[in-house]
PDB file of N, CA, C and O in Angstrom:
ATOM      1  N   VAL A   1       5.954   1.891   2.559  1.00  0.00           N
ATOM      2  CA  VAL A   1       5.495   1.751   3.823  1.00  0.00           C
ATOM      3  C   VAL A   1       6.233   0.445   4.316  1.00  0.00           C
ATOM      4  O   VAL A   1       6.984   0.382   5.290  1.00  0.00           O
ATOM      5  N   ALA A   2       5.835  -0.732   3.348  1.00  0.00           N
ATOM      6  CA  ALA A   2       6.489  -2.242   3.592  1.00  0.00           C
ATOM      7  C   ALA A   2       7.957  -2.175   4.004  1.00  0.00           C
ATOM      8  O   ALA A   2       8.460  -2.561   5.059  1.00  0.00           O
ATOM      9  N   LYS A   3       8.488  -1.652   3.038  1.00  0.00           N
ATOM     10  CA  LYS A   3       9.966  -1.507   3.100  1.00  0.00           C
ATOM     11  C   LYS A   3      10.309  -0.723   4.636  1.00  0.00           C
ATOM     12  O   LYS A   3      10.869  -1.260   5.591  1.00  0.00           O
ATOM     13  N   ASP A   4       9.899   0.419   4.577  1.00  0.00           N
ATOM     14  CA  ASP A   4      10.368   1.024   5.808  1.00  0.00           C
ATOM     15  C   ASP A   4       9.879   0.369   7.142  1.00  0.00           C
ATOM     16  O   ASP A   4      10.367   0.754   8.204  1.00  0.00           O
ATOM     17  N   LEU A   5       8.966  -0.572   7.115  1.00  0.00           N
ATOM     18  CA  LEU A   5       8.675  -1.262   8.296  1.00  0.00           C
ATOM     19  C   LEU A   5       9.114  -2.724   8.307  1.00  0.00           C
ATOM     20  O   LEU A   5       8.741  -3.541   9.149  1.00  0.00           O
ATOM     21  N   GLY A   6      10.010  -2.996   7.209  1.00  0.00           N
ATOM     22  CA  GLY A   6      10.889  -4.193   6.983  1.00  0.00           C
ATOM     23  C   GLY A   6      10.043  -5.263   6.885  1.00  0.00           C
ATOM     24  O   GLY A   6      10.365  -6.329   7.409  1.00  0.00           O
ATOM     25  N   LEU A   7       8.915  -5.134   6.239  1.00  0.00           N
ATOM     26  CA  LEU A   7       7.690  -6.196   5.853  1.00  0.00           C
ATOM     27  C   LEU A   7       7.559  -6.808   4.412  1.00  0.00           C
ATOM     28  O   LEU A   7       7.830  -6.029   3.498  1.00  0.00           O
ATOM     29  N   GLN A   8       7.292  -7.719   4.167  1.00  0.00           N
ATOM     30  CA  GLN A   8       7.096  -8.136   2.649  1.00  0.00           C
ATOM     31  C   GLN A   8       5.473  -7.471   2.322  1.00  0.00           C
ATOM     32  O   GLN A   8       4.513  -7.194   3.040  1.00  0.00           O
ATOM     33  N   LEU A   9       5.729  -7.399   0.975  1.00  0.00           N
ATOM     34  CA  LEU A   9       4.433  -6.601   0.549  1.00  0.00           C
ATOM     35  C   LEU A   9       3.127  -7.377   1.082  1.00  0.00           C
ATOM     36  O   LEU A   9       2.251  -6.811   1.736  1.00  0.00           O
ATOM     37  N   PRO A  10       3.094  -8.862   0.693  1.00  0.00           N
ATOM     38  CA  PRO A  10       1.708  -9.384   1.093  1.00  0.00           C
ATOM     39  C   PRO A  10       1.532  -9.528   2.935  1.00  0.00           C
ATOM     40  O   PRO A  10       0.570  -9.995   3.545  1.00  0.00           O
ATOM     41  N   THR A  11       2.463  -9.109   3.345  1.00  0.00           N
ATOM     42  CA  THR A  11       2.118  -9.102   4.894  1.00  0.00           C
ATOM     43  C   THR A  11       1.315  -7.855   5.435  1.00  0.00           C
ATOM     44  O   THR A  11       0.558  -7.782   6.403  1.00  0.00           O
ATOM     45  N   LEU A  12       1.705  -6.894   4.522  1.00  0.00           N
ATOM     46  CA  LEU A  12       1.048  -5.418   4.664  1.00  0.00           C
ATOM     47  C   LEU A  12      -0.724  -5.810   4.719  1.00  0.00           C
ATOM     48  O   LEU A  12      -1.463  -5.517   5.658  1.00  0.00           O
ATOM     49  N   LYS A  13      -1.091  -6.459   3.589  1.00  0.00           N
ATOM     50  CA  LYS A  13      -2.424  -6.923   3.374  1.00  0.00           C
ATOM     51  C   LYS A  13      -3.096  -7.885   4.476  1.00  0.00           C
ATOM     52  O   LYS A  13      -4.225  -7.836   4.965  1.00  0.00           O
ATOM     53  N   ASP A  14      -1.834  -8.943   4.749  1.00  0.00           N
ATOM     54  CA  ASP A  14      -2.374 -10.230   5.564  1.00  0.00           C
ATOM     55  C   ASP A  14      -2.718  -9.502   6.998  1.00  0.00           C
ATOM     56  O   ASP A  14      -3.599  -9.938   7.738  1.00  0.00           O
ATOM     57  N   ARG A  15      -2.028  -8.493   7.267  1.00  0.00           N
ATOM     58  CA  ARG A  15      -2.185  -7.966   8.902  1.00  0.00           C
ATOM     59  C   ARG A  15      -3.070  -6.693   8.540  1.00  0.00           C
ATOM     60  O   ARG A  15      -3.000  -5.792   9.375  1.00  0.00           O
ATOM     61  N   ASP A  16      -3.752  -6.501   7.625  1.00  0.00           N
ATOM     62  CA  ASP A  16      -4.737  -5.158   7.516  1.00  0.00           C
ATOM     63  C   ASP A  16      -4.096  -4.090   8.124  1.00  0.00           C
ATOM     64  O   ASP A  16      -4.348  -3.678   9.256  1.00  0.00           O
ATOM     65  N   ALA A  17      -2.987  -3.498   7.107  1.00  0.00           N
ATOM     66  CA  ALA A  17      -2.668  -2.197   7.627  1.00  0.00           C
ATOM     67  C   ALA A  17      -3.497  -1.010   7.141  1.00  0.00           C
ATOM     68  O   ALA A  17      -4.002  -1.001   6.019  1.00  0.00           O
ATOM     69  N   HIS A  18      -3.627   0.030   8.048  1.00  0.00           N
ATOM     70  CA  HIS A  18      -4.552   1.048   7.520  1.00  0.00           C
ATOM     71  C   HIS A  18      -3.711   2.252   8.107  1.00  0.00           C
ATOM     72  O   HIS A  18      -2.870   2.152   9.000  1.00  0.00           O
ATOM     73  N   VAL A  19      -4.093   3.431   7.434  1.00  0.00           N
ATOM     74  CA  VAL A  19      -3.340   4.602   7.810  1.00  0.00           C
ATOM     75  C   VAL A  19      -4.806   5.645   8.705  1.00  0.00           C
ATOM     76  O   VAL A  19      -6.008   5.635   8.437  1.00  0.00           O
ATOM     77  N   PHE A  20      -4.337   6.137   9.376  1.00  0.00           N
ATOM     78  CA  PHE A  20      -5.263   6.981  10.260  1.00  0.00           C
ATOM     79  C   PHE A  20      -4.611   8.413  10.142  1.00  0.00           C
ATOM     80  O   PHE A  20      -3.429   8.695  10.334  1.00  0.00           O
ATOM     81  N   ASP A  21      -5.738   9.332   9.749  1.00  0.00           N
ATOM     82  CA  ASP A  21      -5.250  10.777   9.886  1.00  0.00           C
ATOM     83  C   ASP A  21      -5.440  11.496  11.034  1.00  0.00           C
ATOM     84  O   ASP A  21      -6.655  11.467  11.228  1.00  0.00           O
ATOM     85  N   THR A  22      -4.963  12.061  11.815  1.00  0.00           N
ATOM     86  CA  THR A  22      -5.081  12.744  13.054  1.00  0.00           C
ATOM     87  C   THR A  22      -6.214  13.975  12.873  1.00  0.00           C
ATOM     88  O   THR A  22      -6.781  14.426  13.869  1.00  0.00           O
ATOM     89  N   GLY A  23      -6.489  14.466  11.565  1.00  0.00           N
ATOM     90  CA  GLY A  23      -7.325  15.503  11.462  1.00  0.00           C
ATOM     91  C   GLY A  23      -8.498  15.170  10.967  1.00  0.00           C
ATOM     92  O   GLY A  23      -8.711  13.972  10.782  1.00  0.00           O
ATOM     93  N   ARG A  24      -9.539  16.161  10.635  1.00  0.00           N
ATOM     94  CA  ARG A  24     -10.781  15.589  10.128  1.00  0.00           C
ATOM     95  C   ARG A  24     -10.963  15.236   8.570  1.00  0.00           C
ATOM     96  O   ARG A  24     -11.919  14.604   8.119  1.00  0.00           O
ATOM     97  N   THR A  25     -10.086  15.653   7.961  1.00  0.00           N
ATOM     98  CA  THR A  25     -10.006  15.221   6.631  1.00  0.00           C
ATOM     99  C   THR A  25      -8.937  14.102   6.400  1.00  0.00           C
ATOM    100  O   THR A  25      -7.854  14.217   6.973  1.00  0.00           O
ATOM    101  N   ARG A  26      -9.178  13.026   5.593  1.00  0.00           N
ATOM    102  CA  ARG A  26      -8.486  12.117   5.274  1.00  0.00           C
ATOM    103  C   ARG A  26      -7.555  12.553   4.025  1.00  0.00           C
ATOM    104  O   ARG A  26      -8.059  12.693   2.911  1.00  0.00           O
ATOM    105  N   TYR A  27      -6.361  12.733   4.226  1.00  0.00           N
ATOM    106  CA  TYR A  27      -5.403  12.832   3.268  1.00  0.00           C
ATOM    107  C   TYR A  27      -4.684  11.655   2.653  1.00  0.00           C
ATOM    108  O   TYR A  27      -4.568  11.503   1.437  1.00  0.00           O
ATOM    109  N   PHE A  28      -4.300  10.993   3.391  1.00  0.00           N
ATOM    110  CA  PHE A  28      -3.595   9.653   3.085  1.00  0.00           C
ATOM    111  C   PHE A  28      -4.081   8.181   2.688  1.00  0.00           C
ATOM    112  O   PHE A  28      -4.975   7.713   3.394  1.00  0.00           O
ATOM    113  N   PHE A  29      -3.648   7.489   1.759  1.00  0.00           N
ATOM    114  CA  PHE A  29      -3.868   6.168   1.580  1.00  0.00           C
ATOM    115  C   PHE A  29      -2.866   5.322   1.494  1.00  0.00           C
ATOM    116  O   PHE A  29      -1.952   5.567   0.707  1.00  0.00           O
ATOM    117  N   LEU A  30      -2.851   4.310   2.190  1.00  0.00           N
ATOM    118  CA  LEU A  30      -2.028   2.995   1.976  1.00  0.00           C
ATOM    119  C   LEU A  30      -2.471   2.084   1.175  1.00  0.00           C
ATOM    120  O   LEU A  30      -3.395   1.307   1.417  1.00  0.00           O
ATOM    121  N   ASP A  31      -1.785   2.150   0.126  1.00  0.00           N
ATOM    122  CA  ASP A  31      -2.213   1.090  -1.248  1.00  0.00           C
ATOM    123  C   ASP A  31      -1.537  -0.306  -1.103  1.00  0.00           C
ATOM    124  O   ASP A  31      -0.406  -0.501  -1.546  1.00  0.00           O
ATOM    125  N   LEU A  32      -2.272  -1.284  -0.462  1.00  0.00           N
ATOM    126  CA  LEU A  32      -1.921  -2.809  -0.047  1.00  0.00           C
ATOM    127  C   LEU A  32      -1.445  -3.605  -1.508  1.00  0.00           C
ATOM    128  O   LEU A  32      -0.938  -4.727  -1.498  1.00  0.00           O
ATOM    129  N   GLN A  33      -1.660  -2.944  -2.551  1.00  0.00           N
ATOM    130  CA  GLN A  33      -1.258  -3.553  -3.731  1.00  0.00           C
ATOM    131  C   GLN A  33       0.292  -3.491  -3.777  1.00  0.00           C
ATOM    132  O   GLN A  33       1.010  -4.491  -3.784  1.00  0.00           O
ATOM    133  N   ASN A  34       0.770  -2.081  -3.811  1.00  0.00           N
ATOM    134  CA  ASN A  34       2.069  -1.933  -3.938  1.00  0.00           C
ATOM    135  C   ASN A  34       2.681  -1.466  -2.767  1.00  0.00           C
ATOM    136  O   ASN A  34       3.909  -1.421  -2.832  1.00  0.00           O
ATOM    137  N   GLY A  35       2.113  -1.067  -1.597  1.00  0.00           N
ATOM    138  CA  GLY A  35       2.691  -0.481  -0.191  1.00  0.00           C
ATOM    139  C   GLY A  35       3.287   0.715  -0.419  1.00  0.00           C
ATOM    140  O   GLY A  35       4.398   1.084  -0.040  1.00  0.00           O
ATOM    141  N   HIS A  36       2.374   1.374  -1.146  1.00  0.00           N
ATOM    142  CA  HIS A  36       2.757   2.922  -1.386  1.00  0.00           C
ATOM    143  C   HIS A  36       1.879   3.982  -0.365  1.00  0.00           C
ATOM    144  O   HIS A  36       0.681   3.826  -0.130  1.00  0.00           O
ATOM    145  N   LEU A  37       2.430   4.714   0.002  1.00  0.00           N
ATOM    146  CA  LEU A  37       1.827   6.057   0.881  1.00  0.00           C
ATOM    147  C   LEU A  37       1.208   6.782  -0.222  1.00  0.00           C
ATOM    148  O   LEU A  37       2.050   6.973  -1.100  1.00  0.00           O
ATOM    149  N   SER A  38       0.158   7.221  -0.496  1.00  0.00           N
ATOM    150  CA  SER A  38      -0.300   8.096  -1.393  1.00  0.00           C
ATOM    151  C   SER A  38      -1.145   9.222  -0.779  1.00  0.00           C
ATOM    152  O   SER A  38      -1.503   9.039   0.384  1.00  0.00           O
ATOM    153  N   MET A  39      -1.548  10.451  -1.435  1.00  0.00           N
ATOM    154  CA  MET A  39      -2.200  11.230  -0.920  1.00  0.00           C
ATOM    155  C   MET A  39      -3.891  11.019  -1.659  1.00  0.00           C
ATOM    156  O   MET A  39      -3.991  10.570  -2.801  1.00  0.00           O
ATOM    157  N   MET A  40      -4.769  11.293  -1.078  1.00  0.00           N
ATOM    158  CA  MET A  40      -6.056  10.784  -1.550  1.00  0.00           C
ATOM    159  C   MET A  40      -6.739  12.309  -2.302  1.00  0.00           C
ATOM    160  O   MET A  40      -7.552  12.287  -3.227  1.00  0.00           O
ATOM    161  N   GLU A  41      -6.252  13.427  -1.731  1.00  0.00           N
ATOM    162  CA  GLU A  41      -6.755  14.305  -2.300  1.00  0.00           C
ATOM    163  C   GLU A  41      -5.785  15.534  -2.220  1.00  0.00           C
ATOM    164  O   GLU A  41      -4.886  15.413  -1.388  1.00  0.00           O
ATOM    165  N   GLN A  42      -5.816  16.777  -2.995  1.00  0.00           N
ATOM    166  CA  GLN A  42      -4.316  17.570  -2.865  1.00  0.00           C
ATOM    167  C   GLN A  42      -4.949  18.482  -1.502  1.00  0.00           C
ATOM    168  O   GLN A  42      -6.090  18.768  -1.138  1.00  0.00           O
ATOM    169  N   VAL A  43      -3.839  18.712  -1.077  1.00  0.00           N
ATOM    170  CA  VAL A  43      -3.663  19.535   0.185  1.00  0.00           C
ATOM    171  C   VAL A  43      -3.470  21.053   0.064  1.00  0.00           C
ATOM    172  O   VAL A  43      -2.541  21.582  -0.546  1.00  0.00           O
ATOM    173  N   ASP A  44      -4.453  21.691   0.715  1.00  0.00           N
ATOM    174  CA  ASP A  44      -4.333  23.102   0.563  1.00  0.00           C
ATOM    175  C   ASP A  44      -3.530  23.712   1.762  1.00  0.00           C
ATOM    176  O   ASP A  44      -4.100  23.838   2.846  1.00  0.00           O
ATOM    177  N   ARG A  45      -2.351  24.059   1.619  1.00  0.00           N
ATOM    178  CA  ARG A  45      -1.473  24.772   2.685  1.00  0.00           C
ATOM    179  C   ARG A  45      -2.079  25.700   3.477  1.00  0.00           C
ATOM    180  O   ARG A  45      -2.073  25.656   4.707  1.00  0.00           O
ATOM    181  N   GLU A  46      -2.632  26.586   2.777  1.00  0.00           N
ATOM    182  CA  GLU A  46      -3.165  28.092   3.418  1.00  0.00           C
ATOM    183  C   GLU A  46      -4.348  27.441   4.200  1.00  0.00           C
ATOM    184  O   GLU A  46      -4.463  27.870   5.348  1.00  0.00           O
ATOM    185  N   GLU A  47      -5.089  26.663   3.886  1.00  0.00           N
ATOM    186  CA  GLU A  47      -6.320  26.160   4.554  1.00  0.00           C
ATOM    187  C   GLU A  47      -5.997  25.594   5.720  1.00  0.00           C
ATOM    188  O   GLU A  47      -6.623  26.024   6.689  1.00  0.00           O
ATOM    189  N   ILE A  48      -5.246  24.800   5.907  1.00  0.00           N
ATOM    190  CA  ILE A  48      -4.670  23.659   6.851  1.00  0.00           C
ATOM    191  C   ILE A  48      -3.715  24.840   8.144  1.00  0.00           C
ATOM    192  O   ILE A  48      -4.015  24.976   9.330  1.00  0.00           O
ATOM    193  N   CYS A  49      -2.782  25.401   7.537  1.00  0.00           N
ATOM    194  CA  CYS A  49      -2.064  26.019   8.365  1.00  0.00           C
ATOM    195  C   CYS A  49      -1.426  27.381   7.844  1.00  0.00           C
ATOM    196  O   CYS A  49      -0.266  27.586   7.486  1.00  0.00           O
ATOM    197  N   ALA A  50      -2.591  28.321   7.908  1.00  0.00           N
ATOM    198  CA  ALA A  50      -2.119  29.463   7.075  1.00  0.00           C
ATOM    199  C   ALA A  50      -1.167  30.413   7.764  1.00  0.00           C
ATOM    200  O   ALA A  50      -0.606  31.243   7.049  1.00  0.00           O
ATOM    201  N   ALA A  51      -0.904  30.399   9.099  1.00  0.00           N
ATOM    202  CA  ALA A  51      -0.176  31.322   9.963  1.00  0.00           C
ATOM    203  C   ALA A  51       0.901  30.391  10.190  1.00  0.00           C
ATOM    204  O   ALA A  51       1.617  30.966  11.010  1.00  0.00           O
ATOM    205  N   VAL A  52       1.315  29.487   9.971  1.00  0.00           N
ATOM    206  CA  VAL A  52       2.172  28.888  10.594  1.00  0.00           C
ATOM    207  C   VAL A  52       3.601  28.649   9.395  1.00  0.00           C
ATOM    208  O   VAL A  52       3.388  28.313   8.230  1.00  0.00           O
ATOM    209  N   ALA A  53       4.774  28.852   9.853  1.00  0.00           N
ATOM    210  CA  ALA A  53       5.793  28.644   8.847  1.00  0.00           C
ATOM    211  C   ALA A  53       6.050  27.225   8.571  1.00  0.00           C
ATOM    212  O   ALA A  53       6.562  26.926   7.492  1.00  0.00           O
ATOM    213  N   LYS A  54       5.743  26.301   9.444  1.00  0.00           N
ATOM    214  CA  LYS A  54       6.019  25.094   9.124  1.00  0.00           C
ATOM    215  C   LYS A  54       5.055  24.079   9.208  1.00  0.00           C
ATOM    216  O   LYS A  54       4.862  23.622  10.335  1.00  0.00           O
ATOM    217  N   CYS A  55       4.379  23.603   8.238  1.00  0.00           N
ATOM    218  CA  CYS A  55       3.088  23.093   8.265  1.00  0.00           C
ATOM    219  C   CYS A  55       3.444  21.421   8.291  1.00  0.00           C
ATOM    220  O   CYS A  55       4.425  20.945   7.719  1.00  0.00           O
ATOM    221  N   VAL A  56       2.496  20.667   9.032  1.00  0.00           N
ATOM    222  CA  VAL A  56       2.919  19.285   9.348  1.00  0.00           C
ATOM    223  C   VAL A  56       1.336  18.692   9.338  1.00  0.00           C
ATOM    224  O   VAL A  56       0.379  19.233   9.891  1.00  0.00           O
ATOM    225  N   LEU A  57       1.316  17.471   8.583  1.00  0.00           N
ATOM    226  CA  LEU A  57       0.274  16.697   8.577  1.00  0.00           C
ATOM    227  C   LEU A  57       0.698  15.474   9.257  1.00  0.00           C
ATOM    228  O   LEU A  57       1.667  14.777   8.956  1.00  0.00           O
ATOM    229  N   ASN A  58      -0.500  15.213  10.621  1.00  0.00           N
ATOM    230  CA  ASN A  58       0.410  13.951  11.160  1.00  0.00           C
ATOM    231  C   ASN A  58      -0.799  12.734  10.807  1.00  0.00           C
ATOM    232  O   ASN A  58      -1.975  12.965  10.527  1.00  0.00           O
ATOM    233  N   PHE A  59      -0.237  11.585  10.894  1.00  0.00           N
ATOM    234  CA  PHE A  59      -0.840  10.469  10.539  1.00  0.00           C
ATOM    235  C   PHE A  59      -0.267   9.407  11.236  1.00  0.00           C
ATOM    236  O   PHE A  59       0.918   9.457  11.566  1.00  0.00           O
ATOM    237  N   GLU A  60      -1.107   8.276  11.546  1.00  0.00           N
ATOM    238  CA  GLU A  60      -0.635   6.787  12.085  1.00  0.00           C
ATOM    239  C   GLU A  60      -0.923   5.948  11.004  1.00  0.00           C
ATOM    240  O   GLU A  60      -1.754   6.174  10.124  1.00  0.00           O
ATOM    241  N   ILE A  61       0.058   4.621  11.145  1.00  0.00           N
ATOM    242  CA  ILE A  61      -0.152   3.646  10.424  1.00  0.00           C
ATOM    243  C   ILE A  61      -0.190   2.389  11.327  1.00  0.00           C
ATOM    244  O   ILE A  61       0.849   2.078  11.907  1.00  0.00           O
ATOM    245  N   LEU A  62      -1.306   1.645  11.490  1.00  0.00           N
ATOM    246  CA  LEU A  62      -1.681   0.529  12.110  1.00  0.00           C
ATOM    247  C   LEU A  62      -1.664  -0.880  11.466  1.00  0.00           C
ATOM    248  O   LEU A  62      -2.561  -1.253  10.711  1.00  0.00           O
ATOM    249  N   VAL A  63      -0.532  -1.689  11.824  1.00  0.00           N
ATOM    250  CA  VAL A  63      -0.525  -2.943  11.357  1.00  0.00           C
ATOM    251  C   VAL A  63      -1.160  -3.973  12.613  1.00  0.00           C
ATOM    252  O   VAL A  63      -0.736  -4.087  13.763  1.00  0.00           O
ATOM    253  N   LYS A  64      -2.078  -4.523  12.099  1.00  0.00           N
ATOM    254  CA  LYS A  64      -2.639  -5.542  13.170  1.00  0.00           C
ATOM    255  C   LYS A  64      -1.596  -6.922  13.488  1.00  0.00           C
ATOM    256  O   LYS A  64      -0.623  -7.229  12.800  1.00  0.00           O
ATOM    257  N   ARG A  65      -1.946  -7.439  14.365  1.00  0.00           N
ATOM    258  CA  ARG A  65      -1.083  -8.773  15.020  1.00  0.00           C
ATOM    259  C   ARG A  65       0.306  -8.280  15.230  1.00  0.00           C
ATOM    260  O   ARG A  65       0.901  -7.867  14.235  1.00  0.00           O
ATOM    261  N   PRO A  66       0.855  -8.265  16.287  1.00  0.00           N
ATOM    262  CA  PRO A  66       2.270  -7.463  16.828  1.00  0.00           C
ATOM    263  C   PRO A  66       3.315  -8.200  15.953  1.00  0.00           C
ATOM    264  O   PRO A  66       3.241  -9.339  15.493  1.00  0.00           O
ATOM    265  N   MET A  67       4.477  -7.125  15.809  1.00  0.00           N
ATOM    266  CA  MET A  67       5.564  -7.345  14.860  1.00  0.00           C
ATOM    267  C   MET A  67       6.534  -8.688  15.846  1.00  0.00           C
ATOM    268  O   MET A  67       7.567  -9.170  15.380  1.00  0.00           O
TER     269      MET A  67
END
Protein backbone atom coordinates (compact mmCIF):
# COMPACT_ATOMS: atom_id res chain seq x y z
CA VAL A 1 0.00 0.00 0.00
CA ALA A 2 2.82 2.40 0.84
CA LYS A 3 4.40 1.77 -2.56
CA ASP A 4 1.06 2.18 -4.39
CA LEU A 5 0.44 5.49 -2.61
CA GLY A 6 3.99 6.68 -3.24
CA LEU A 7 4.76 6.91 0.48
CA GLN A 8 7.65 5.71 2.59
CA LEU A 9 6.72 2.96 5.05
CA PRO A 10 7.16 5.11 8.21
CA THR A 11 4.80 7.69 6.68
CA LEU A 12 1.89 5.21 6.74
CA LYS A 13 2.31 4.82 10.49
CA ASP A 14 2.88 8.54 11.11
CA ARG A 15 -0.26 9.41 9.13
CA ASP A 16 -2.33 6.74 10.93
CA ALA A 17 -3.45 4.86 7.79
CA HIS A 18 -6.51 2.60 8.22
CA VAL A 19 -8.56 0.23 6.07
CA PHE A 20 -12.34 0.49 6.19
CA ASP A 21 -14.48 -2.31 4.77
CA THR A 22 -17.80 -1.20 3.32
CA GLY A 23 -19.66 -4.33 4.52
CA ARG A 24 -20.46 -5.66 7.97
CA THR A 25 -17.52 -8.04 8.18
CA ARG A 26 -13.97 -6.76 8.38
CA TYR A 27 -11.90 -8.72 5.86
CA PHE A 28 -8.85 -6.53 5.35
CA PHE A 29 -5.95 -5.47 7.56
CA LEU A 30 -3.26 -2.90 6.79
CA ASP A 31 -0.02 -3.92 8.48
CA LEU A 32 1.75 -0.65 9.29
CA GLN A 33 5.02 -2.50 9.99
CA ASN A 34 5.45 -3.69 6.39
CA GLY A 35 2.79 -1.76 4.42
CA HIS A 36 1.02 -4.92 3.21
CA LEU A 37 -2.72 -5.24 2.79
CA SER A 38 -3.74 -8.65 4.15
CA MET A 39 -6.88 -10.67 4.80
CA MET A 40 -8.10 -10.91 8.38
CA GLU A 41 -10.12 -14.06 7.72
CA GLN A 42 -10.94 -16.44 4.93
CA VAL A 43 -13.54 -15.16 2.48
CA ASP A 44 -16.52 -17.41 1.74
CA ARG A 45 -17.48 -16.40 -1.80
CA GLU A 46 -20.74 -18.37 -1.77
CA GLU A 47 -21.85 -16.58 1.39
CA ILE A 48 -20.98 -13.09 0.16
CA CYS A 49 -22.18 -13.20 -3.45
CA ALA A 50 -23.67 -16.57 -4.23
CA ALA A 51 -25.73 -15.64 -7.30
CA VAL A 52 -23.30 -13.14 -8.83
CA ALA A 53 -20.67 -14.16 -11.38
CA LYS A 54 -18.28 -11.34 -10.43
CA CYS A 55 -17.66 -11.05 -6.69
CA VAL A 56 -16.21 -7.75 -5.43
CA LEU A 57 -15.23 -6.73 -1.90
CA ASN A 58 -15.01 -2.97 -1.52
CA PHE A 59 -12.81 -1.18 0.98
CA GLU A 60 -11.29 2.25 1.50
CA ILE A 61 -7.91 3.30 2.82
CA LEU A 62 -7.89 6.47 4.92
CA VAL A 63 -4.60 8.31 5.36
CA LYS A 64 -4.78 11.24 7.74
CA ARG A 65 -3.14 14.55 6.97
CA PRO A 66 -3.51 15.42 3.27
CA MET A 67 -0.93 14.37 0.70
